[in-house]
N, C-alpha and C positions, 0 to 999 in steps of 0.2 A: 192060341187065338185065332177066330176065322176071319180071314182077310174078305174085307167087305168090296163090293163091286158096284161102280157108279157109271153108268151108260150115259154118255152127253151126246148133245147134238140130237135130243130126240125130236122129231119134226110133226107128230101125229098122235092123236089118241091111239092108233093102231100100233104105231111103233113101241110106245108107252106099255101097252099090254104086252106086247111080244117080248120086250125086256124083262118086264116084272115075272112072266111066266118063265123065261129063262134063268130066273134067279137074281136079278139086279137088285141091290139094296137101296140104290137111288138113281135118280134120273135127273140128267142137266138139261135145262130150258134155256136157250140162249136168246136173249133180247139183243138190241141193236149193238153192234161192235162195228169197231173202225177197220177191221180186217178179219180174215178167220171165216171158218165154216160154221153154218148151223143156225144162224139168226132166223127167227120166226117171228110174225106178229105177235103183238101183245095179246091181242083176243085170243088168240089160238093157245099162247103160254097159259092163260087164265083157264081156258077150256080143257086142256089136258092136265093141267094142276089138280082141277077139281076132280078128275075120274081116278086118280092116284090113290090106292087104298093103303092105310097104315099097316105093317111099320115101314113100307117103303116113303121114300121121302123126295118130293121134287125140289131141286136146287134151281133158283133164278140165277143165271149168268148175268150181271149187269155192268156196265162200263162205267157207271156214275160214279163220283168220288165225292159227292156231297152227301150229307146225312140226312137231309131233309128230302133230297131227290130219291136216295134209296129207300128210305122208310116209306114215300108217298108210292112208289113203284110196288114194293112189296104188297102194302094193304090193297092196292087197287086190283093186283093180278092174284091175290089170294094165297100167298106164299109164306111159310113160316122159315125159311131157309134162303139167303143170299149167299151167292158166291160172287165175291168183289175181285174182278180180274185186274184190276190195278193195283200198285203199291200204294193204297189210299192212306192219307196222313191218319197217324194213331189218334190224333185229336178229333177226327171225325168219327173215329170208332167209339170213343167215350160219349160224342153227342148223339150217335145212333142209339148206343145203349139207354140213354135218357129218352130219346124220341119214341124207340119200340123196345122196351124192355124185354119183350119175349121173343123177339126175332134173334134167329139163329146166325152169327157171321162166320162164313168160310172165307178166309182170306187167302187169295192166291199169292205165293211167292216165285217169282221167275228166276229160276236157278240158272245164273250165268256164269258165277264166280263163288268164292268161299266168302264173298260179301253177303249170299243169302242167310248166313248165319247169324250175322248181327240183325235181322229181321225178327228173330224170335221174342226177343225180350220186348220190342215196343208194342207189340200184337198181344202177347201171350194172356194179358188180364183180360181183354175183350173178345177175342175170337173163341168160337167154339171148336174150331178144327183149321188146320193149314191145308192147303193143296199145291204140291211142288209142280210146276210146268216148266215149260222149256221157251216161253216168249223172250220179245226184246221189247221192254216198254216205253225204252227210248225212240223207238221207230213206230210207235202204237201197234207192236205186235203181241196181242194179249192172250193167245192160247191156240189150239187147233192147228199147231205146226206140223204134227206127225214126227217131231224130232224128240230123240232122247237126250238127256243132259248128262251131266256127270253123276252118278248114283253115288260115288264115293261122297260126295257133298251132301247129297239126299240122304244117306245113310247117318252120317254125322248130325243132320238137321233132327232126324227122327230120336237118335239117342238124346238130343238135349232139349227136344221140345217137349213141355208139359201138356201138350194137346195134341190129341190124334191127329195124324198126318195121312193124307192122301197123296200117292204119286200117279204123274200123269206124263205124257210127254212119248210119244213112240213105242206105246205097248201094244202087244198082240199076244195071239196065242202061243207063238213060238218062244216070247223071251218072258212071259209071266211069271214062269217059276223062278227064273234067275231074279227077276226084279224082286221078288219076295224073300228070297234068300239073301239077296245082298242089301237091300233098304230095309226091310221088316216094317213096310207101312201099314196103317190100319185099314187102307184101302186102296184099289186100283182104280183109275179113272180112264176113260178111253173114249173115242169118237171114231177117227177113221180106221182103227184096227178092228172094227168090227163093221165095217160099211164097204160096198161095193157100189161103184157109180153113184154115191151119194147117199144111197138109200141101206139101211140098216139089213145085214145079210145074216138070215137065220143060221147058216151053217157056221159063219165065222164067230157069230157071238156063242153058238153053242161050244165050240173047240175052245173060245177064250175061257168060259165058266168051267168048263172041264179041266183045264190046265190050272185055274185057280184052286179049285175042289182039291184037285189032285196034290197040288203043292202045300 
């Protein structure tokens, strides 16, 4: 199966267009966060999302943990997929499904130890996909760290998950093939690995896409 590519921290319509032309399957649009790179104004998120042609999918990264707030933000910004960067209470997932039944939920799991595996069951019934990242929720570090986590745990997560799983954290062209071989994710997600001085780097992006396709 082809490994999907999600390019995160998209900052402009021009970056979105370049990522799509390079082969991205999904784009990450980061709203307000307590820490980490990439947040942009909500007006910019709405404007960029409106330019993205199917089948490429814009993901709204949100730090909200309340179902009403998530549903309202997604509707206001015109997105169909939300990436929940906190370990949101599973009960809020259920409420969100009722409030916005067509909204796709991608639940981030921050892999710090094997306890991440215990989070599959509580979310499996309501999430469309998981995304494994390297944050530390206890200190409000919710992504964009540029660090890899233990891929052995990620591989076990993929084997046990009934939902597609994206892998994030410290990915770049030089380790993409190993990540695919070891973890077997549905997709790879990255931000800093294709950027130079904060801006999307065409050469680094092209190298990453080529590495994924070759793998």
